Backbone atoms as SQL, in Angstrom:
CREATE TABLE atoms (id INTEGER PRIMARY KEY, chain TEXT, resi INTEGER, resn TEXT, atom TEXT, x REAL, y REAL, z REAL);
INSERT INTO atoms VALUES
  (1, 'A', 1, 'MET', 'N', -191.653, 9.243, 5.249),
  (2, 'A', 1, 'MET', 'CA', -190.357, 9.797, 5.395),
  (3, 'A', 1, 'MET', 'C', -190.720, 10.858, 4.823),
  (4, 'A', 2, 'GLU', 'N', -191.251, 12.073, 4.410),
  (5, 'A', 2, 'GLU', 'CA', -192.081, 12.750, 3.528),
  (6, 'A', 2, 'GLU', 'C', -191.496, 14.171, 3.965),
  (7, 'A', 3, 'LEU', 'N', -189.953, 13.992, 4.354),
  (8, 'A', 3, 'LEU', 'CA', -188.994, 15.033, 4.837),
  (9, 'A', 3, 'LEU', 'C', -187.995, 16.218, 3.624),
  (10, 'A', 4, 'LYS', 'N', -188.016, 17.193, 4.101),
  (11, 'A', 4, 'LYS', 'CA', -187.549, 18.143, 3.252),
  (12, 'A', 4, 'LYS', 'C', -186.352, 18.980, 3.144),
  (13, 'A', 5, 'THR', 'N', -185.499, 18.703, 4.459),
  (14, 'A', 5, 'THR', 'CA', -184.833, 19.120, 5.320),
  (15, 'A', 5, 'THR', 'C', -183.814, 18.611, 5.394),
  (16, 'A', 6, 'ILE', 'N', -182.129, 19.172, 5.490),
  (17, 'A', 6, 'ILE', 'CA', -181.347, 17.953, 7.043),
  (18, 'A', 6, 'ILE', 'C', -181.412, 18.219, 7.802),
  (19, 'A', 7, 'ASP', 'N', -181.755, 19.404, 8.625),
  (20, 'A', 7, 'ASP', 'CA', -182.511, 19.338, 10.157),
  (21, 'A', 7, 'ASP', 'C', -183.586, 18.925, 10.416),
  (22, 'A', 8, 'SER', 'N', -185.134, 18.595, 9.783),
  (23, 'A', 8, 'SER', 'CA', -185.759, 17.985, 9.599),
  (24, 'A', 8, 'SER', 'C', -185.447, 15.885, 9.429),
  (25, 'A', 9, 'ILE', 'N', -184.383, 15.970, 8.744),
  (26, 'A', 9, 'ILE', 'CA', -183.964, 14.256, 8.474),
  (27, 'A', 9, 'ILE', 'C', -183.524, 13.928, 9.220),
  (28, 'A', 10, 'LEU', 'N', -182.382, 14.764, 10.190),
  (29, 'A', 10, 'LEU', 'CA', -181.198, 14.199, 11.043),
  (30, 'A', 10, 'LEU', 'C', -182.047, 13.883, 12.125),
  (31, 'A', 11, 'GLU', 'N', -183.958, 14.749, 12.629),
  (32, 'A', 11, 'GLU', 'CA', -184.103, 14.861, 13.556),
  (33, 'A', 11, 'GLU', 'C', -185.289, 13.580, 14.070),
  (34, 'A', 12, 'ASP', 'N', -185.020, 13.789, 12.965),
  (35, 'A', 12, 'ASP', 'CA', -186.382, 12.453, 12.467),
  (36, 'A', 12, 'ASP', 'C', -185.601, 11.012, 12.556),
  (37, 'A', 13, 'ILE', 'N', -184.233, 10.983, 12.452),
  (38, 'A', 13, 'ILE', 'CA', -183.881, 9.842, 12.076),
  (39, 'A', 13, 'ILE', 'C', -183.415, 9.517, 13.639),
  (40, 'A', 14, 'GLU', 'N', -183.028, 10.912, 14.093),
  (41, 'A', 14, 'GLU', 'CA', -182.927, 11.232, 15.714),
  (42, 'A', 14, 'GLU', 'C', -183.391, 10.129, 17.236),
  (43, 'A', 15, 'GLN', 'N', -184.684, 10.459, 16.660),
  (44, 'A', 15, 'GLN', 'CA', -185.998, 10.552, 17.196),
  (45, 'A', 15, 'GLN', 'C', -186.433, 8.920, 17.469),
  (46, 'A', 16, 'ARG', 'N', -186.294, 8.771, 16.644),
  (47, 'A', 16, 'ARG', 'CA', -186.760, 6.916, 15.832),
  (48, 'A', 16, 'ARG', 'C', -185.249, 5.780, 16.782),
  (49, 'A', 17, 'VAL', 'N', -183.990, 6.282, 16.305),
  (50, 'A', 17, 'VAL', 'CA', -183.165, 5.640, 17.163),
  (51, 'A', 17, 'VAL', 'C', -183.494, 6.066, 18.158),
  (52, 'A', 18, 'LYS', 'N', -183.732, 7.431, 18.984),
  (53, 'A', 18, 'LYS', 'CA', -184.039, 7.623, 20.677),
  (54, 'A', 18, 'LYS', 'C', -185.198, 6.051, 21.109),
  (55, 'A', 19, 'GLU', 'N', -186.057, 6.252, 20.266),
  (56, 'A', 19, 'GLU', 'CA', -187.517, 6.395, 20.911),
  (57, 'A', 19, 'GLU', 'C', -187.247, 3.541, 20.579),
  (58, 'A', 20, 'ASN', 'N', -185.917, 3.783, 19.873),
  (59, 'A', 20, 'ASN', 'CA', -185.814, 2.534, 19.573),
  (60, 'A', 20, 'ASN', 'C', -187.304, 1.942, 18.626),
  (61, 'A', 21, 'GLN', 'N', -187.165, 2.885, 17.728),
  (62, 'A', 21, 'GLN', 'CA', -188.689, 2.214, 17.180),
  (63, 'A', 21, 'GLN', 'C', -188.264, 1.563, 16.020),
  (64, 'A', 22, 'PRO', 'N', -188.473, 0.929, 15.126),
  (65, 'A', 22, 'PRO', 'CA', -188.181, 0.004, 13.710),
  (66, 'A', 22, 'PRO', 'C', -188.044, 1.238, 13.050),
  (67, 'A', 23, 'VAL', 'N', -187.232, 0.721, 11.749),
  (68, 'A', 23, 'VAL', 'CA', -186.863, 1.419, 10.666),
  (69, 'A', 23, 'VAL', 'C', -186.573, 0.859, 9.769),
  (70, 'A', 24, 'SER', 'N', -187.764, 0.920, 8.688),
  (71, 'A', 24, 'SER', 'CA', -187.510, 0.009, 7.164),
  (72, 'A', 24, 'SER', 'C', -185.708, 0.028, 6.577),
  (73, 'A', 25, 'PRO', 'N', -185.457, -1.105, 5.872),
  (74, 'A', 25, 'PRO', 'CA', -184.327, -0.514, 5.005),
  (75, 'A', 25, 'PRO', 'C', -184.904, 0.632, 4.069),
  (76, 'A', 26, 'GLN', 'N', -185.848, 0.347, 3.737),
  (77, 'A', 26, 'GLN', 'CA', -186.302, 1.521, 2.964),
  (78, 'A', 26, 'GLN', 'C', -186.528, 3.298, 3.151),
  (79, 'A', 27, 'ASN', 'N', -186.475, 3.088, 4.648),
  (80, 'A', 27, 'ASN', 'CA', -186.778, 4.260, 5.018),
  (81, 'A', 27, 'ASN', 'C', -185.249, 4.614, 5.437),
  (82, 'A', 28, 'TRP', 'N', -184.616, 4.190, 5.121),
  (83, 'A', 28, 'TRP', 'CA', -182.649, 4.288, 6.241),
  (84, 'A', 28, 'TRP', 'C', -182.436, 4.949, 4.588),
  (85, 'A', 29, 'LEU', 'N', -182.421, 4.381, 3.310),
  (86, 'A', 29, 'LEU', 'CA', -182.142, 4.435, 2.082),
  (87, 'A', 29, 'LEU', 'C', -182.416, 5.602, 1.543),
  (88, 'A', 30, 'ASP', 'N', -184.270, 5.939, 1.755),
  (89, 'A', 30, 'ASP', 'CA', -184.513, 6.886, 1.336),
  (90, 'A', 30, 'ASP', 'C', -184.261, 8.594, 2.495),
  (91, 'A', 31, 'ALA', 'N', -183.702, 7.887, 3.482),
  (92, 'A', 31, 'ALA', 'CA', -182.961, 9.162, 4.693),
  (93, 'A', 31, 'ALA', 'C', -181.590, 9.438, 4.115),
  (94, 'A', 32, 'ALA', 'N', -181.145, 8.593, 3.805),
  (95, 'A', 32, 'ALA', 'CA', -179.075, 8.414, 2.732),
  (96, 'A', 32, 'ALA', 'C', -179.933, 9.059, 1.784),
  (97, 'A', 33, 'GLN', 'N', -180.528, 8.730, 1.208),
  (98, 'A', 33, 'GLN', 'CA', -180.582, 9.457, -0.616),
  (99, 'A', 33, 'GLN', 'C', -180.525, 11.104, -0.443),
  (100, 'A', 34, 'LYS', 'N', -181.788, 11.868, 0.533),
  (101, 'A', 34, 'LYS', 'CA', -182.506, 12.396, 0.920),
  (102, 'A', 34, 'LYS', 'C', -181.097, 13.996, 1.269),
  (103, 'A', 35, 'LEU', 'N', -180.752, 13.208, 2.735),
  (104, 'A', 35, 'LEU', 'CA', -179.658, 13.354, 2.641),
  (105, 'A', 35, 'LEU', 'C', -177.931, 13.915, 2.239),
  (106, 'A', 36, 'ASN', 'N', -177.907, 13.252, 1.139),
  (107, 'A', 36, 'ASN', 'CA', -176.766, 13.467, 0.227),
  (108, 'A', 36, 'ASN', 'C', -177.321, 15.159, -0.941),
  (109, 'A', 37, 'ALA', 'N', -178.380, 13.775, -1.380),
  (110, 'A', 37, 'ALA', 'CA', -179.012, 15.356, -1.976),
  (111, 'A', 37, 'ALA', 'C', -179.075, 16.765, -1.724),
  (112, 'A', 38, 'LEU', 'N', -179.051, 16.775, -0.361),
  (113, 'A', 38, 'LEU', 'CA', -179.221, 18.588, 0.807),
  (114, 'A', 38, 'LEU', 'C', -178.158, 18.895, 0.452),
  (115, 'A', 39, 'LYS', 'N', -177.394, 18.142, 0.752),
  (116, 'A', 39, 'LYS', 'CA', -175.839, 18.130, 1.630),
  (117, 'A', 39, 'LYS', 'C', -174.204, 19.189, 0.219),
  (118, 'A', 40, 'GLY', 'N', -175.799, 19.345, -1.215),
  (119, 'A', 40, 'GLY', 'CA', -174.280, 20.155, -2.017),
  (120, 'A', 40, 'GLY', 'C', -174.496, 21.385, -1.326),
  (121, 'A', 41, 'ASP', 'N', -176.157, 21.694, -0.975),
  (122, 'A', 41, 'ASP', 'CA', -176.274, 23.344, -0.701),
  (123, 'A', 41, 'ASP', 'C', -175.665, 23.647, 0.712),
  (124, 'A', 42, 'LEU', 'N', -175.292, 22.351, 1.509),
  (125, 'A', 42, 'LEU', 'CA', -174.352, 22.758, 2.332),
  (126, 'A', 42, 'LEU', 'C', -172.804, 22.526, 2.470),
  (127, 'A', 43, 'ASP', 'N', -173.193, 21.987, 1.278),
  (128, 'A', 43, 'ASP', 'CA', -171.188, 22.371, 0.958),
  (129, 'A', 43, 'ASP', 'C', -170.945, 24.115, 0.270),
  (130, 'A', 44, 'ASN', 'N', -172.273, 23.995, -0.571),
  (131, 'A', 44, 'ASN', 'CA', -171.408, 25.401, -1.140),
  (132, 'A', 44, 'ASN', 'C', -171.997, 26.363, 0.169),
  (133, 'A', 45, 'GLU', 'N', -172.642, 26.577, 1.177),
  (134, 'A', 45, 'GLU', 'CA', -172.478, 27.368, 2.301),
  (135, 'A', 45, 'GLU', 'C', -171.615, 27.403, 3.177),
  (136, 'A', 46, 'ILE', 'N', -170.822, 26.059, 2.880),
  (137, 'A', 46, 'ILE', 'CA', -169.655, 26.265, 3.931),
  (138, 'A', 46, 'ILE', 'C', -168.260, 26.527, 2.743),
  (139, 'A', 47, 'ALA', 'N', -168.795, 26.842, 1.569),
  (140, 'A', 47, 'ALA', 'CA', -167.569, 27.450, 0.802),
  (141, 'A', 47, 'ALA', 'C', -167.799, 28.807, 0.707),
  (142, 'A', 48, 'ASP', 'N', -168.631, 29.522, 1.509),
  (143, 'A', 48, 'ASP', 'CA', -169.428, 30.909, 1.033),
  (144, 'A', 48, 'ASP', 'C', -169.107, 31.204, 2.400),
  (145, 'A', 49, 'PHE', 'N', -168.773, 29.924, 4.214),
  (146, 'A', 49, 'PHE', 'CA', -168.186, 30.782, 5.148),
  (147, 'A', 49, 'PHE', 'C', -166.996, 31.424, 5.106),
  (148, 'A', 50, 'GLU', 'N', -166.325, 29.516, 4.474),
  (149, 'A', 50, 'GLU', 'CA', -164.865, 29.830, 4.429),
  (150, 'A', 50, 'GLU', 'C', -164.375, 31.373, 3.710),
  (151, 'A', 51, 'PHE', 'N', -164.685, 31.373, 2.606),
  (152, 'A', 51, 'PHE', 'CA', -164.307, 32.688, 1.682),
  (153, 'A', 51, 'PHE', 'C', -164.759, 34.041, 2.589),
  (154, 'A', 52, 'LYS', 'N', -165.989, 34.553, 3.102),
  (155, 'A', 52, 'LYS', 'CA', -165.915, 35.270, 3.777),
  (156, 'A', 52, 'LYS', 'C', -164.652, 35.538, 5.226),
  (157, 'A', 53, 'LEU', 'N', -164.393, 34.442, 5.259),
  (158, 'A', 53, 'LEU', 'CA', -163.575, 34.306, 6.511),
  (159, 'A', 53, 'LEU', 'C', -162.087, 34.785, 6.120),
  (160, 'A', 54, 'LEU', 'N', -161.918, 34.686, 4.730),
  (161, 'A', 54, 'LEU', 'CA', -160.753, 35.039, 3.680),
  (162, 'A', 54, 'LEU', 'C', -161.195, 36.570, 3.995),
  (163, 'A', 55, 'LYS', 'N', -161.994, 36.756, 3.341),
  (164, 'A', 55, 'LYS', 'CA', -162.148, 37.846, 3.143),
  (165, 'A', 55, 'LYS', 'C', -161.696, 38.874, 4.227),
  (166, 'A', 56, 'ILE', 'N', -162.353, 38.719, 6.138),
  (167, 'A', 56, 'ILE', 'CA', -162.006, 38.858, 7.184),
  (168, 'A', 56, 'ILE', 'C', -160.443, 39.193, 7.077),
  (169, 'A', 57, 'GLU', 'N', -160.467, 37.597, 7.135),
  (170, 'A', 57, 'GLU', 'CA', -158.144, 37.918, 7.444),
  (171, 'A', 57, 'GLU', 'C', -157.592, 38.660, 6.587),
  (172, 'A', 58, 'ALA', 'N', -157.950, 38.879, 5.665),
  (173, 'A', 58, 'ALA', 'CA', -157.396, 40.041, 4.527),
  (174, 'A', 58, 'ALA', 'C', -157.807, 41.007, 5.287),
  (175, 'A', 59, 'GLY', 'N', -158.625, 41.213, 5.269),
  (176, 'A', 59, 'GLY', 'CA', -159.395, 42.751, 5.587),
  (177, 'A', 59, 'GLY', 'C', -158.262, 43.265, 6.840),
  (178, 'A', 60, 'TYR', 'N', -158.266, 42.169, 8.263),
  (179, 'A', 60, 'TYR', 'CA', -157.112, 42.302, 8.838),
  (180, 'A', 60, 'TYR', 'C', -155.833, 42.926, 8.634),
  (181, 'A', 61, 'ILE', 'N', -155.210, 41.711, 7.732),
  (182, 'A', 61, 'ILE', 'CA', -153.922, 41.899, 7.375),
  (183, 'A', 61, 'ILE', 'C', -153.629, 43.431, 6.314),
  (184, 'A', 62, 'GLN', 'N', -154.483, 43.691, 5.115),
  (185, 'A', 62, 'GLN', 'CA', -154.189, 45.210, 4.992),
  (186, 'A', 62, 'GLN', 'C', -154.377, 46.300, 5.942),
  (187, 'A', 63, 'ASP', 'N', -154.857, 46.110, 7.104),
  (188, 'A', 63, 'ASP', 'CA', -155.303, 46.876, 8.638),
  (189, 'A', 63, 'ASP', 'C', -153.731, 47.071, 9.429),
  (190, 'A', 64, 'GLY', 'N', -152.419, 45.846, 8.748),
  (191, 'A', 64, 'GLY', 'CA', -151.673, 45.778, 8.910),
  (192, 'A', 64, 'GLY', 'C', -151.337, 45.157, 10.295),
  (193, 'A', 65, 'GLU', 'N', -152.107, 44.006, 10.393),
  (194, 'A', 65, 'GLU', 'CA', -152.114, 42.767, 11.873),
  (195, 'A', 65, 'GLU', 'C', -151.140, 42.129, 10.567),
  (196, 'A', 66, 'THR', 'N', -150.381, 41.626, 11.967),
  (197, 'A', 66, 'THR', 'CA', -150.070, 40.056, 11.016),
  (198, 'A', 66, 'THR', 'C', -150.625, 38.442, 10.797),
  (199, 'A', 67, 'SER', 'N', -150.489, 37.496, 9.855),
  (200, 'A', 67, 'SER', 'CA', -150.800, 37.023, 9.651),
  (201, 'A', 67, 'SER', 'C', -151.236, 36.126, 10.955),
  (202, 'A', 68, 'ALA', 'N', -150.310, 35.844, 12.233),
  (203, 'A', 68, 'ALA', 'CA', -151.177, 34.958, 12.906),
  (204, 'A', 68, 'ALA', 'C', -152.185, 35.843, 13.494),
  (205, 'A', 69, 'LYS', 'N', -152.121, 36.853, 13.862),
  (206, 'A', 69, 'LYS', 'CA', -152.919, 37.797, 14.619),
  (207, 'A', 69, 'LYS', 'C', -154.296, 37.539, 13.531),
  (208, 'A', 70, 'ALA', 'N', -154.124, 37.680, 12.695),
  (209, 'A', 70, 'ALA', 'CA', -155.207, 37.826, 11.556),
  (210, 'A', 70, 'ALA', 'C', -156.548, 36.665, 11.296),
  (211, 'A', 71, 'LYS', 'N', -155.800, 36.023, 11.631),
  (212, 'A', 71, 'LYS', 'CA', -156.190, 34.374, 11.389),
  (213, 'A', 71, 'LYS', 'C', -157.072, 34.313, 13.004),
  (214, 'A', 72, 'THR', 'N', -156.256, 34.810, 14.303),
  (215, 'A', 72, 'THR', 'CA', -156.911, 34.902, 15.612),
  (216, 'A', 72, 'THR', 'C', -158.230, 35.846, 15.503),
  (217, 'A', 73, 'LEU', 'N', -158.526, 37.316, 14.910),
  (218, 'A', 73, 'LEU', 'CA', -159.054, 37.026, 14.682),
  (219, 'A', 73, 'LEU', 'C', -160.250, 37.656, 14.002),
  (220, 'A', 74, 'ALA', 'N', -160.246, 36.690, 12.975),
  (221, 'A', 74, 'ALA', 'CA', -161.016, 36.785, 12.663),
  (222, 'A', 74, 'ALA', 'C', -162.006, 35.743, 12.553),
  (223, 'A', 75, 'LYS', 'N', -161.637, 34.461, 14.096),
  (224, 'A', 75, 'LYS', 'CA', -161.874, 33.380, 14.499),
  (225, 'A', 75, 'LYS', 'C', -162.515, 33.843, 15.703),
  (226, 'A', 76, 'ILE', 'N', -162.802, 34.980, 15.893),
  (227, 'A', 76, 'ILE', 'CA', -163.966, 35.212, 16.660),
  (228, 'A', 76, 'ILE', 'C', -164.919, 36.235, 16.350),
  (229, 'A', 77, 'ASP', 'N', -164.958, 36.244, 15.063),
  (230, 'A', 77, 'ASP', 'CA', -165.728, 36.765, 13.961),
  (231, 'A', 77, 'ASP', 'C', -167.788, 35.900, 13.925),
  (232, 'A', 78, 'THR', 'N', -168.428, 36.243, 13.988),
  (233, 'A', 78, 'THR', 'CA', -169.573, 35.518, 14.329),
  (234, 'A', 78, 'THR', 'C', -169.515, 34.399, 13.585),
  (235, 'A', 79, 'GLU', 'N', -168.842, 34.932, 12.237),
  (236, 'A', 79, 'GLU', 'CA', -169.432, 34.473, 10.712),
  (237, 'A', 79, 'GLU', 'C', -168.630, 32.636, 11.451),
  (238, 'A', 80, 'TYR', 'N', -167.646, 33.056, 11.431),
  (239, 'A', 80, 'TYR', 'CA', -166.424, 31.822, 12.075),
  (240, 'A', 80, 'TYR', 'C', -166.971, 30.396, 13.302),
  (241, 'A', 81, 'ASN', 'N', -168.402, 31.189, 13.923),
  (242, 'A', 81, 'ASN', 'CA', -169.016, 30.261, 14.967),
  (243, 'A', 81, 'ASN', 'C', -169.872, 29.302, 13.489),
  (244, 'A', 82, 'ILE', 'N', -170.662, 30.092, 13.042),
  (245, 'A', 82, 'ILE', 'CA', -171.706, 29.727, 11.965),
  (246, 'A', 82, 'ILE', 'C', -170.928, 28.877, 11.263),
  (247, 'A', 83, 'PHE', 'N', -169.782, 29.049, 10.426),
  (248, 'A', 83, 'PHE', 'CA', -168.897, 27.846, 10.245),
  (249, 'A', 83, 'PHE', 'C', -168.789, 26.883, 10.682),
  (250, 'A', 84, 'LEU', 'N', -168.001, 26.814, 11.683),
  (251, 'A', 84, 'LEU', 'CA', -168.465, 25.784, 12.679),
  (252, 'A', 84, 'LEU', 'C', -169.411, 24.608, 12.342),
  (253, 'A', 85, 'LYS', 'N', -170.157, 24.749, 13.048),
  (254, 'A', 85, 'LYS', 'CA', -171.456, 24.725, 12.837),
  (255, 'A', 85, 'LYS', 'C', -172.143, 23.986, 11.711),
  (256, 'A', 86, 'ALA', 'N', -171.436, 24.582, 10.842),
  (257, 'A', 86, 'ALA', 'CA', -171.724, 24.100, 8.980),
  (258, 'A', 86, 'ALA', 'C', -170.995, 22.861, 9.003),
  (259, 'A', 87, 'LYS', 'N', -169.673, 22.776, 9.073),
  (260, 'A', 87, 'LYS', 'CA', -168.942, 21.377, 8.830),
  (261, 'A', 87, 'LYS', 'C', -169.222, 20.399, 10.306),
  (262, 'A', 88, 'ALA', 'N', -169.674, 21.118, 11.070),
  (263, 'A', 88, 'ALA', 'CA', -170.312, 19.835, 12.090),
  (264, 'A', 88, 'ALA', 'C', -171.151, 19.097, 11.665),
  (265, 'A', 89, 'LYS', 'N', -172.902, 19.948, 11.259),
  (266, 'A', 89, 'LYS', 'CA', -173.424, 18.819, 10.522),
  (267, 'A', 89, 'LYS', 'C', -173.550, 18.891, 9.813),
  (268, 'A', 90, 'SER', 'N', -171.996, 18.863, 8.317),
  (269, 'A', 90, 'SER', 'CA', -171.817, 18.566, 7.394),
  (270, 'A', 90, 'SER', 'C', -171.171, 16.674, 7.547),
  (271, 'A', 91, 'LEU', 'N', -170.291, 16.584, 8.931),
  (272, 'A', 91, 'LEU', 'CA', -169.301, 15.736, 9.449),
  (273, 'A', 91, 'LEU', 'C', -170.724, 14.823, 9.849),
  (274, 'A', 92, 'ARG', 'N', -172.197, 14.891, 10.793),
  (275, 'A', 92, 'ARG', 'CA', -173.339, 14.531, 11.200),
  (276, 'A', 92, 'ARG', 'C', -173.734, 13.906, 9.960),
  (277, 'A', 93, 'ILE', 'N', -174.039, 14.253, 8.871),
  (278, 'A', 93, 'ILE', 'CA', -174.599, 13.949, 7.322),
  (279, 'A', 93, 'ILE', 'C', -173.958, 12.564, 7.206),
  (280, 'A', 94, 'ILE', 'N', -172.955, 12.962, 7.252),
  (281, 'A', 94, 'ILE', 'CA', -171.864, 11.971, 6.621),
  (282, 'A', 94, 'ILE', 'C', -171.856, 10.644, 6.678),
  (283, 'A', 95, 'GLU', 'N', -171.942, 10.766, 8.659),
  (284, 'A', 95, 'GLU', 'CA', -171.897, 9.898, 9.204),
  (285, 'A', 95, 'GLU', 'C', -173.099, 8.804, 9.308),
  (286, 'A', 96, 'ALA', 'N', -173.830, 9.811, 9.311),
  (287, 'A', 96, 'ALA', 'CA', -175.885, 9.274, 8.836),
  (288, 'A', 96, 'ALA', 'C', -175.675, 8.787, 7.859),
  (289, 'A', 97, 'ILE', 'N', -175.217, 8.967, 6.509),
  (290, 'A', 97, 'ILE', 'CA', -175.895, 8.936, 4.494),
  (291, 'A', 97, 'ILE', 'C', -175.037, 7.115, 5.555),
  (292, 'A', 98, 'ARG', 'N', -173.515, 7.190, 6.449),
  (293, 'A', 98, 'ARG', 'CA', -173.010, 5.539, 6.192),
  (294, 'A', 98, 'ARG', 'C', -173.723, 4.648, 6.690),
  (295, 'A', 99, 'ILE', 'N', -173.975, 5.387, 8.340),
  (296, 'A', 99, 'ILE', 'CA', -175.212, 4.308, 8.950),
  (297, 'A', 99, 'ILE', 'C', -176.312, 4.355, 8.584),
  (298, 'A', 100, 'SER', 'N', -176.943, 4.677, 8.142),
  (299, 'A', 100, 'SER', 'CA', -178.231, 4.041, 6.978),
  (300, 'A', 100, 'SER', 'C', -178.253, 3.649, 5.969),
  (301, 'A', 101, 'LYS', 'N', -176.700, 3.433, 5.598),
  (302, 'A', 101, 'LYS', 'CA', -176.392, 2.486, 4.616),
  (303, 'A', 101, 'LYS', 'C', -175.995, 0.831, 5.209),
  (304, 'A', 102, 'LEU', 'N', -175.316, 1.148, 6.085),
  (305, 'A', 102, 'LEU', 'CA', -175.616, 0.704, 6.666),
  (306, 'A', 102, 'LEU', 'C', -176.563, -1.145, 7.277),
  (307, 'A', 103, 'GLN', 'N', -177.352, -0.027, 7.745),
  (308, 'A', 103, 'GLN', 'CA', -178.313, 0.002, 8.750),
  (309, 'A', 103, 'GLN', 'C', -179.467, -1.339, 7.260),
  (310, 'A', 104, 'ALA', 'N', -180.164, -0.255, 5.944),
  (311, 'A', 104, 'ALA', 'CA', -180.103, -0.857, 5.011),
  (312, 'A', 104, 'ALA', 'C', -180.147, -2.269, 5.015),
  (313, 'A', 105, 'ARG', 'N', -179.289, -2.772, 4.839),
  (314, 'A', 105, 'ARG', 'CA', -178.032, -3.677, 3.762),
  (315, 'A', 105, 'ARG', 'C', -178.469, -4.708, 5.420),
  (316, 'A', 106, 'GLN', 'N', -179.132, -4.508, 6.719),
  (317, 'A', 106, 'GLN', 'CA', -179.420, -4.760, 7.690),
  (318, 'A', 106, 'GLN', 'C', -181.165, -5.970, 7.790),
  (319, 'A', 107, 'GLU', 'N', -181.187, -6.656, 8.140),
  (320, 'A', 107, 'GLU', 'CA', -182.910, -7.192, 7.823),
  (321, 'A', 107, 'GLU', 'C', -183.768, -6.360, 9.188),
  (322, 'A', 108, 'TYR', 'N', -185.214, -6.205, 8.377),
  (323, 'A', 108, 'TYR', 'CA', -186.022, -5.592, 8.474),
  (324, 'A', 108, 'TYR', 'C', -186.409, -6.303, 10.129);
């Protein structure tokens, strides 16, 4: 399993499960290790998106909008959609790592 991106690792796992292909414990562990190593970059990306959204929100507040309206307006920005997708991917990674560790404990 020589995969180098989060998406390709998740896609490989998903494809193998859909096709009911056997996966060795070592492959499960390998996928978990790679996902864990790559997750740091995604975590940094999420932090950057949160910062951008706060700046957008602050801009609306400086323009005279209320805090509540600024939050709502920031959430309709395209950055917010990207942020939500990144957070969802992070949750999928955490679950994939958890499942991989459980699968690795099973007999092949």
